C-alpha positions as CSV (number, residue, x, y, z in Angstrom):
1,M,42.1,306.7,131.3
2,M,40.4,303.6,130.9
3,M,38.7,302.2,134.0
4,V,38.2,298.5,134.7
5,M,35.1,297.9,136.6
6,K,34.2,294.6,138.5
7,I,30.7,293.6,137.5
8,A,28.7,291.5,140.0
9,P,26.9,288.5,138.4
10,S,23.1,288.5,138.5
11,K,21.2,286.0,140.7
12,S,19.7,284.1,137.8
13,T,23.2,283.5,136.3
14,L,24.4,282.0,139.6
15,I,21.4,279.7,139.8
16,R,22.0,278.4,136.2
17,F,25.7,277.8,136.9
18,N,25.0,275.7,140.1
19,L,22.4,273.7,138.3
20,I,24.9,272.8,135.5
21,L,27.5,271.8,138.2
22,F,25.0,269.6,140.0
23,A,24.0,267.9,136.7
24,L,27.6,267.1,135.9
25,S,28.3,265.7,139.4
26,F,25.2,263.5,139.2
27,L,26.2,262.1,135.8
28,L,29.7,261.3,137.1
29,Y,28.4,259.6,140.2
30,T,25.9,257.5,138.2
31,A,28.6,256.4,135.8
32,F,31.0,255.2,138.5
33,S,28.3,253.5,140.7
34,L,26.7,251.6,137.8
35,S,30.0,250.5,136.1
36,P,30.8,246.7,136.5
37,S,33.3,245.9,139.2
38,S,36.5,244.0,138.4
39,S,35.2,240.9,140.2
40,V,32.1,240.8,138.0
41,Y,34.3,241.2,134.9
42,F,36.5,238.4,136.1
43,R,33.5,236.2,136.8
44,S,32.2,236.7,133.2
45,A,35.6,236.1,131.7
46,A,36.2,233.0,133.8
47,S,33.3,231.1,132.3
48,F,35.2,230.9,129.0
49,V,38.4,229.7,130.5
50,G,39.3,226.0,130.7
51,C,42.5,224.8,132.4
52,S,44.3,222.0,134.2
53,F,45.0,221.7,137.9
54,R,48.6,223.0,137.5
55,H,47.3,226.3,136.3
56,C,44.0,226.7,138.0
57,T,41.1,224.7,139.4
58,P,38.3,223.7,137.0
59,K,34.7,224.8,137.6
60,V,35.7,227.9,139.5
61,T,36.0,231.6,138.6
62,R,39.6,232.2,137.6
63,G,39.6,235.9,138.0
64,V,38.3,235.9,141.5
65,K,40.7,233.1,142.4
66,M,43.7,235.0,141.0
67,Q,42.6,238.0,143.1
68,E,42.5,235.7,146.2
69,L,46.0,234.5,145.5
70,I,47.3,238.0,145.3
71,V,45.7,239.2,148.6
72,E,45.8,235.9,150.5
73,N,49.1,236.4,152.1
74,Q,48.2,239.9,153.1
75,I,45.0,238.7,154.7
76,N,46.8,235.9,156.5
77,K,49.3,238.4,157.9
78,I,46.6,240.7,159.1
79,G,44.8,237.7,160.7
80,L,47.9,236.7,162.5
81,Q,48.5,240.2,163.8
82,I,44.9,240.4,165.1
83,A,45.2,236.9,166.7
84,S,48.5,237.8,168.4
85,N,47.0,241.0,169.9
86,Q,44.1,239.0,171.3
87,T,45.6,235.9,172.8
88,K,48.8,234.6,174.2
89,L,49.6,230.9,174.0
90,E,50.3,229.8,177.5
91,A,52.2,226.6,178.0
92,P,50.6,223.6,179.8
93,S,51.4,223.0,183.5
94,F,53.4,219.8,182.6
95,M,55.8,221.7,180.4
96,E,58.8,221.5,182.7
97,E,58.5,217.8,183.3
98,I,58.5,216.9,179.6
99,L,61.7,218.9,178.7
100,T,64.9,217.0,178.3
101,R,67.6,218.6,180.3
102,G,71.1,217.8,179.1
103,L,74.1,219.6,177.6
104,G,73.1,222.9,176.1
105,K,69.7,224.5,175.7
106,T,66.5,222.5,174.9
107,K,65.7,223.0,171.2
108,I,62.0,223.6,170.4
109,G,60.5,223.7,166.9
110,M,57.5,226.0,166.7
111,V,54.9,225.3,164.0
112,N,52.2,227.6,162.8
113,M,52.9,230.1,165.6
114,E,52.8,233.9,165.9
115,E,55.8,235.9,166.9
116,A,54.3,236.7,170.2
117,D,54.1,233.0,171.0
118,L,57.8,232.5,170.3
119,T,58.7,235.2,172.9
120,Q,56.5,233.5,175.5
121,W,58.3,230.2,175.0
122,K,61.9,231.3,175.1
123,R,62.1,230.6,178.8
124,Y,61.8,226.9,178.1
125,G,64.7,226.7,175.6
126,E,65.9,227.8,172.2
127,T,62.9,228.3,170.0
128,N,62.9,228.0,166.2
129,H,60.1,229.3,164.1
130,I,59.4,226.6,161.4
131,H,58.7,228.4,158.1
132,F,56.4,227.0,155.5
133,D,54.1,228.4,152.9
134,R,50.4,227.9,153.7
135,V,48.4,225.9,151.2
136,S,46.3,228.1,149.0
137,K,42.5,228.4,149.4
138,L,42.2,227.1,145.9
139,F,43.4,223.7,147.1
140,T,40.5,221.4,147.8
141,W,40.2,218.0,149.3
142,H,39.0,216.7,145.9
143,D,42.5,217.6,144.5
144,L,44.1,215.1,146.9
145,F,41.3,212.5,146.8
146,P,39.9,212.4,143.3
147,E,37.1,210.0,142.4
148,W,39.2,208.2,139.8
149,I,42.8,207.9,138.8
150,D,44.4,206.0,135.9
151,E,45.8,203.1,138.0
152,E,46.6,201.0,135.0
153,E,48.5,204.0,133.4
154,D,46.7,203.4,130.1
155,H,46.8,207.1,129.3
156,E,48.8,208.9,132.0
157,V,50.8,208.3,135.1
158,P,48.9,209.5,138.2
159,T,50.5,212.4,140.1
160,C,49.6,214.3,143.3
161,P,49.7,218.0,143.8
162,E,52.4,219.2,146.2
163,I,51.6,220.5,149.7
164,P,54.3,223.0,150.8
165,M,56.6,221.6,153.5
166,P,59.4,223.2,155.5
167,D,63.0,223.1,154.2
168,L,64.0,220.2,156.5
169,E,67.6,220.1,155.2
170,R,68.3,223.5,156.9
171,L,66.8,222.4,160.3
172,E,68.6,220.8,163.2
173,K,67.3,218.2,165.5
174,F,64.6,219.2,168.0
175,D,63.9,218.0,171.6
176,L,60.3,219.1,171.3
177,I,58.0,220.2,168.5
178,V,55.1,222.5,169.4
179,V,52.3,222.8,166.9
180,K,49.2,225.1,166.8
181,L,46.6,223.1,164.8
182,P,43.8,224.8,162.9
183,C,40.3,223.5,163.7
184,K,37.0,224.7,162.1
185,Y,34.8,222.4,164.1
186,P,31.7,222.4,164.0
187,E,31.7,223.9,160.4
188,E,30.5,221.4,157.8
189,G,33.4,219.6,156.2
190,W,35.9,220.6,158.9
191,R,37.5,217.2,158.9
192,R,38.5,217.7,155.2
193,E,40.1,221.1,155.6
194,V,43.4,221.0,153.6
195,L,45.2,223.4,155.9
196,R,44.4,221.1,158.8
197,L,46.0,218.2,156.9
198,Q,49.0,220.3,155.9
199,V,49.8,221.3,159.5
200,N,49.4,217.7,160.7
201,L,51.8,216.5,157.9
202,V,54.3,219.3,158.7
203,A,54.4,218.1,162.3
204,A,54.7,214.4,161.1
205,N,57.6,215.2,158.8
206,L,59.4,217.1,161.6
207,V,59.0,214.3,164.1
208,A,60.0,211.6,161.5
209,K,63.0,213.4,160.2
210,K,64.1,216.0,162.8
211,G,62.8,214.8,166.1
212,K,65.2,213.5,168.7
213,T,64.3,210.1,169.9
214,D,64.6,208.2,173.2
215,W,65.7,204.6,173.6
216,T,62.3,203.4,172.4
217,W,62.7,205.4,169.2
218,K,59.9,207.7,170.2
219,S,59.8,211.5,169.9
220,K,57.8,214.3,171.5
221,V,55.3,216.6,169.8
222,L,52.9,218.9,171.6
223,F,49.7,220.1,169.9
224,W,47.4,223.0,170.8
225,S,44.0,222.6,169.3
226,K,40.3,222.3,170.3
227,C,40.2,219.3,167.8
228,Q,42.1,216.1,168.3
229,P,45.1,215.8,166.0
230,M,44.3,213.6,163.0
231,I,44.0,210.0,164.2
232,E,45.1,208.7,160.8
233,I,48.6,210.3,161.4
234,F,48.9,210.6,165.2
235,R,47.5,207.5,166.8
236,C,45.5,207.9,170.0
237,D,47.7,205.2,171.5
238,D,50.6,207.6,171.4
239,L,48.7,210.3,173.4
240,E,50.6,210.6,176.7
241,K,49.0,213.7,178.3
242,R,46.1,216.0,177.7
243,E,45.3,219.3,179.5
244,G,42.6,221.5,178.1
245,D,43.5,222.1,174.4
246,W,47.0,220.7,174.9
247,W,47.8,217.2,173.5
248,L,51.2,215.6,174.2
249,Y,52.1,212.7,171.9
250,R,55.1,210.4,171.9
251,P,54.8,208.7,168.5
252,E,57.0,205.9,167.1
253,V,59.3,207.6,164.6
254,V,59.4,204.5,162.3
255,R,55.6,204.5,161.9
256,L,55.6,208.2,161.0
257,Q,58.4,207.7,158.6
258,Q,56.3,205.2,156.6
259,K,53.3,207.5,156.8
260,V,55.1,210.5,155.3
261,S,56.7,208.3,152.6
262,L,53.3,207.4,151.1
263,P,51.4,209.6,148.6
264,I,49.9,212.7,150.0
265,G,46.4,211.4,149.2
266,S,44.5,208.9,147.0
267,C,45.7,210.8,144.0
268,N,48.3,208.1,143.6
269,L,48.7,204.5,144.5
270,A,50.4,203.4,147.8
271,L,51.0,200.1,146.0
272,P,51.9,200.9,142.4
273,L,51.2,198.3,139.7
274,W,53.9,199.5,137.2
275,A,57.5,200.4,137.7
276,P,58.4,204.0,137.1
277,Q,61.3,203.3,134.8
278,G,59.7,201.4,132.0
279,I,56.6,200.7,129.9
280,D,54.7,197.5,130.9
281,K,57.3,196.7,133.6
282,V,55.6,195.4,136.7
283,Y,56.4,197.1,140.0
284,D,59.1,195.3,142.0
285,L,57.4,193.8,145.0
286,T,60.5,191.9,146.2
287,K,61.2,194.0,149.3
288,I,57.5,194.1,150.4
289,K,57.1,190.4,149.9
290,A,60.3,189.7,151.8
291,E,59.2,191.9,154.7
292,T,55.8,190.2,154.9
293,R,56.8,186.6,154.3
294,R,57.0,185.7,158.0
295,P,53.7,186.2,160.0
296,K,53.9,188.6,162.9
297,R,51.0,189.6,165.1
298,E,48.7,189.8,162.0
299,A,45.5,188.2,160.9
300,Y,42.8,188.2,158.3
301,A,39.3,188.8,159.6
302,T,35.6,188.9,158.6
303,V,32.4,189.6,160.5
304,L,29.0,187.7,160.5
305,H,26.1,189.2,162.4
306,S,22.3,189.4,162.5
307,S,21.6,186.4,160.1
308,E,23.2,183.3,158.6
309,S,22.9,184.4,155.0
310,Y,26.6,185.0,154.6
311,V,27.9,181.7,156.2
312,C,28.4,180.1,152.8
313,G,30.3,183.2,151.7
314,A,32.6,183.1,154.7
315,I,33.3,179.4,154.2
316,T,34.3,180.1,150.5
317,L,36.4,183.1,151.6
318,A,38.4,181.0,154.0
319,Q,38.8,178.3,151.3
320,S,40.2,180.9,148.9
321,L,42.6,182.5,151.5
322,L,44.1,179.1,152.4
323,K,44.6,178.3,148.7
324,T,47.0,181.3,148.5
325,N,49.2,179.6,151.1
326,T,48.9,182.4,153.7
327,K,50.2,181.5,157.2
328,R,48.2,184.3,158.9
329,D,45.4,183.6,161.4
330,L,41.9,183.7,160.1
331,I,39.6,185.4,162.6
332,L,35.8,185.4,162.3
333,L,33.7,187.7,164.6
334,H,30.1,186.5,165.0
335,D,27.1,187.1,167.2
336,D,24.5,184.7,168.5
337,S,22.5,184.6,165.2
338,I,24.9,181.9,163.9
339,S,23.8,178.4,164.9
340,I,26.2,175.9,166.6
341,T,26.2,173.6,163.5
342,K,27.3,176.5,161.2
343,L,29.9,177.7,163.7
344,Q,31.4,174.2,163.7
345,A,31.5,174.3,159.9
346,L,33.2,177.7,159.9
347,A,35.8,176.4,162.4
348,A,36.4,173.3,160.3
349,V,37.3,175.4,157.3
350,G,39.9,177.4,159.3
351,W,38.2,180.3,161.0
352,K,39.1,181.1,164.7
353,L,35.8,182.1,166.2
354,R,35.3,185.2,168.4
355,R,31.8,185.9,169.8
356,I,30.8,189.6,169.8
357,L,27.9,191.7,170.9
358,R,26.3,193.6,168.0
359,I,26.7,197.3,167.7
360,R,23.5,199.2,166.7
361,N,23.6,202.3,164.5
362,P,21.6,204.7,166.6
363,L,20.5,206.6,163.5
364,A,19.2,203.5,161.7
365,E,15.5,202.6,161.5
366,K,14.4,199.5,163.5
367,D,14.7,196.2,161.6
368,S,16.4,197.9,158.6
369,Y,19.2,196.2,156.7
370,N,21.9,198.5,158.3
371,E,20.6,198.5,161.8
372,Y,23.6,196.6,163.2
373,N,26.2,197.3,160.5
374,Y,28.4,199.1,163.1
375,S,29.2,195.6,164.5
376,K,32.2,195.8,162.1
377,F,33.8,198.3,164.6
378,R,34.6,195.3,166.9
379,L,37.5,194.6,164.6
380,W,39.4,197.3,166.5
381,Q,39.1,195.3,169.7
382,L,41.3,192.5,168.2
383,T,44.2,193.9,170.2
384,D,46.1,190.6,170.3
385,Y,47.1,191.5,166.7
386,D,49.0,194.6,165.6
387,K,47.5,194.6,162.2
388,V,44.4,193.1,160.6
389,V,43.3,192.9,157.0
390,F,39.5,192.9,157.0
391,I,37.7,191.1,154.1
392,D,34.0,191.1,153.5
393,A,32.4,187.6,153.3
394,D,31.1,188.2,149.8
395,I,34.7,188.3,148.5
396,I,37.0,185.5,147.2
397,V,40.8,185.9,147.1
398,L,42.7,184.8,144.0
399,L,46.2,185.9,144.8
400,N,48.2,186.1,148.0
401,L,47.3,189.3,149.9
402,D,50.0,189.0,152.6
403,L,51.8,192.1,151.1
404,L,48.9,194.2,152.4
405,F,50.3,193.8,156.0
406,H,53.1,196.1,154.9
407,F,50.7,199.1,154.7
408,P,49.4,201.2,157.6
409,Q,45.9,202.0,158.7
410,M,43.8,203.1,156.8
411,S,44.7,201.5,153.5
412,A,41.9,200.5,151.1
413,T,40.7,200.8,147.5
414,G,38.8,203.8,146.2
415,N,35.0,203.7,145.9
416,D,33.3,207.0,145.0
417,V,34.2,210.7,145.2
418,W,36.9,210.9,148.0
419,I,35.8,207.8,150.0
420,F,37.3,204.3,150.3
421,N,35.6,200.9,150.0
422,S,35.5,199.1,153.3
423,G,35.2,195.7,151.8
424,V,39.0,195.2,152.1
425,M,40.9,197.4,154.5
426,V,44.1,197.4,156.6
427,I,43.4,198.4,160.2
428,E,45.5,198.5,163.4
429,P,43.5,197.3,166.4
430,S,43.4,199.6,169.4
431,N,41.1,200.1,172.3
432,C,41.4,203.8,172.2
433,T,40.7,203.9,168.4
434,F,37.6,201.8,169.1
435,S,36.5,204.3,171.8
436,T,37.1,207.2,169.4
437,I,35.0,205.5,166.7
438,M,32.2,204.6,169.2
439,S,32.1,208.0,170.8
440,Q,30.8,209.7,167.7
441,R,27.9,207.4,166.7
442,N,25.3,210.0,167.6
443,D,27.0,212.8,165.7
444,I,28.3,211.3,162.4
445,V,25.7,210.6,159.8
446,S,26.9,207.9,157.4
447,Y,26.2,208.8,153.8
448,N,25.0,205.3,153.0
449,G,23.7,204.5,156.5
450,G,26.3,201.8,157.0
451,D,29.8,201.3,158.3
452,Q,31.5,202.4,155.1
453,G,30.1,205.9,155.3
454,Y,30.8,206.2,159.0
455,L,34.5,205.0,158.8
456,N,35.1,207.5,156.0
457,E,34.3,210.3,158.4
458,I,36.7,208.9,161.0
459,F,39.6,208.1,158.6
460,V,39.4,211.0,156.0
461,W,43.1,210.6,155.1
462,W,43.7,207.2,153.7
463,H,46.1,205.3,151.3
464,R,44.9,204.0,148.0
465,L,45.4,200.4,147.1
466,P,44.9,199.2,143.5
467,R,41.4,198.2,142.7
468,R,42.7,194.8,141.7
469,V,43.0,194.2,145.5
470,N,39.2,194.6,145.9
471,F,37.8,194.4,142.4
472,L,34.1,195.2,142.4
473,K,31.8,193.2,140.3
474,N,29.9,196.0,138.6
475,F,29.5,197.6,135.2
476,W,28.6,201.2,135.9
477,S,29.1,202.5,132.3
478,N,27.4,199.3,130.9
479,T,29.4,199.5,127.7
480,T,30.5,196.5,125.6
481,N,34.2,197.6,126.1
482,E,33.8,197.7,129.9
483,R,32.2,194.3,130.0
484,N,34.9,192.7,127.7
485,I,37.7,194.1,129.8
486,K,36.3,193.2,133.2
487,N,35.0,189.8,132.2
488,S,38.5,188.9,130.8
489,L,39.9,189.9,134.2
490,F,37.4,187.8,136.1
491,A,38.2,184.7,134.0
492,A,42.0,185.2,133.6
493,E,44.3,182.2,134.1
494,P,46.5,182.6,135.9
495,P,44.5,185.2,138.0
496,Q,45.3,188.8,137.4
497,L,43.0,190.1,140.2
498,Y,43.9,189.7,143.9
499,A,40.2,189.5,145.0
500,V,36.7,189.8,143.5
501,H,34.0,191.6,145.5
502,Y,30.5,190.3,144.6
503,L,27.9,193.1,144.5
504,G,24.2,192.5,143.9
505,W,22.8,189.0,144.3
506,K,25.5,186.7,145.8
507,P,26.7,183.6,143.8
508,W,25.4,181.2,146.4
509,L,22.0,182.7,146.2
510,C,21.8,182.1,142.5
511,Y,21.7,178.8,140.5
512,R,25.2,177.9,139.6
513,D,24.2,177.7,135.9
514,Y,24.4,181.5,135.5
515,D,24.5,184.8,137.3
516,C,20.9,185.6,138.5
517,N,21.7,189.3,138.4
518,F,20.8,189.0,134.7
519,D,17.2,188.2,135.8
520,V,16.8,191.7,137.4
521,E,15.9,194.7,135.3
522,Q,19.3,196.4,135.6
523,H,22.4,194.3,134.8
524,V,25.0,196.4,136.5
525,Y,26.1,193.5,138.8
526,A,25.7,190.7,136.2
527,S,28.8,188.7,135.1
528,D,28.8,185.0,134.2
529,A,32.6,185.0,134.2
530,A,32.8,186.3,137.8
531,H,30.0,183.9,138.7
532,A,31.9,180.9,137.3
533,R,35.0,182.0,139.1
534,W,33.3,181.9,142.5
535,W,31.8,178.4,141.8
536,K,35.2,177.2,140.9
537,V,36.5,178.1,144.4
538,H,33.3,176.6,145.9
539,D,33.8,173.3,144.2
540,A,37.2,172.8,145.7
541,M,35.8,172.6,149.2
542,D,35.0,169.5,151.2
543,E,31.6,168.0,150.2
544,D,30.5,168.1,153.8
545,L,30.8,171.9,153.7
546,E,28.9,172.3,150.5
547,R,25.6,171.7,152.2
548,F,25.9,175.1,154.0
549,C,25.6,176.7,150.5
550,R,22.2,175.1,149.7
551,L,19.2,177.3,148.8
552,T,16.3,177.8,151.1
553,K,12.7,177.1,149.8
554,K,12.0,180.8,149.9
555,R,15.1,181.7,147.8
556,R,14.3,179.0,145.2
557,T,10.8,180.5,144.8
558,E,12.3,184.0,144.4
559,L,14.7,182.7,141.7
560,N,12.0,181.0,139.7
561,W,9.8,184.1,139.9
562,E,12.7,186.4,138.8
563,R,13.3,184.1,135.8
564,R,9.6,184.3,134.8
565,R,9.7,188.1,135.1
566,S,12.8,188.3,132.9
567,R,11.1,186.2,130.3
568,R,8.0,188.4,130.3
569,R,10.1,191.6,130.0
570,G,11.7,190.0,126.9
571,S,15.2,190.3,128.2
572,T,17.4,190.1,125.2
573,D,20.3,188.4,127.0
574,F,18.1,185.3,127.1
575,H,19.5,184.0,130.4
576,W,15.9,183.0,131.3
577,R,16.1,180.4,128.5
578,I,19.1,178.6,130.1
579,N,18.3,175.1,131.3
580,V,18.9,175.0,135.1
581,T,20.9,171.9,136.1
582,D,21.9,173.0,139.6
583,P,21.1,170.1,141.9
584,R,20.2,172.6,144.6
585,R,17.0,173.2,142.7
586,R,15.7,169.8,143.8
587,R,13.5,169.5,146.8
588,S,15.9,167.1,148.6
589,Y,18.6,169.7,148.5
590,L,16.6,172.6,149.9
591,I,16.9,173.9,153.4
592,G,14.4,175.8,155.5
């Protein structure tokens, strides 16, 4: 009989076997830990991918972004669950008094709320959770407010990306809309958070289209947020009550209806140049012109402060406005730096004078050029007018601008990145808006140290007007093609531009024979065509007013010195060779 015997392994054999297992385990661990992750792979691949906005966002990592899109909703859901477990949204103490009691239950629309909040609010009426898709994290402010759009539609028709909104057709009318607003203050860039804009616009659309109104055509919307609702959409004048983080507004529905009908950002024009239905067919302005034909509580305004150097510009601006046959008031805000004689001249040309106290920029250096630029904020104190079109004093108007009174605050032309140019802007005077602007002077840092940078932090959501409304005299690309196009526009008869904005040396500070911006080293502001256009407006004024555009002795000396420097540099445009015939060069015409 064959016997099977169990043989015990030796100790050395066991040791060798364990060593082999350990080595294999170590190799497997090293391979997994050192292998590239999927996110690294996507980042490497993304650098070779180019795409349009419809498919993805340029200059970002596509793989990582696609992963974010997949998990974004899951993260949002988890975040909402955590938030609902941590806090309950308690109603303000004034809730009962704002509810409208009539036949049936009060209907309340709940925006951006958790399920737990809906349960808490059912005792006040019938609650309806307003569903909408949250805007993706890929969506940036730059997508809504691009630096440049093809306004003339030479190559493409400008379009805006869509921000998801609720399906309003399926909703009934609401007695009250309650909104939880996101707020990332004090994080950098919190004002330009796209989700913040989206929720404000969801609320505005609901009020404008689904809010029940009272006899004054106002509706009720209640916000919960540590930040004030966007002043560009919900005016502070419409704030009725505030309690802690609760803000109760009663906005005018008609105002909001106009707001939500405009483009979602500066990605498209609020005032199109061309009709949508045909090539080279001008946009029909009949309705807008009919609406703005009769003056209401509206005015044009400009501001002079700290010196008299822009008095000539203000006189010429008034002359150009009156030439367009406007019937609106012309308001000039001035401080004590303007002499009585010059104030009389300004009144004679048509300005209604309002004396103001200057406003200092607390962050500006003493005696700097922008120390009192915030004086422009006084425009919001013109509360005897419902709407004001501000125009800088270094601008001339060539075509009637009354159609701008159709548009709401803040309407302006684009300037750079996502900001507007404050040289021409539509504003709505309001003491509370003025207080809001003033209250943040120590916190907001203006990118350019002046009013333009500051106002762009107050009114981050604005409406783009065509650049022809405020056509800047500059040549940034400095190409022959750019100069030919712009100079033809400056000289066009009849005019094709609504207004020309004179950057660099102002026409009245040059000899009338040519644009003295040619005498400086960089010619980005130099245009003889624009220069001649300004002098044409000047020459139409009364001779008694022309003396306020004379040169000072100091400025004449500067002009002559700049001509000599241009000659020594060997400037090839040869403007320094032009024989100056301007009578203001003579000693008898000088002032100062």
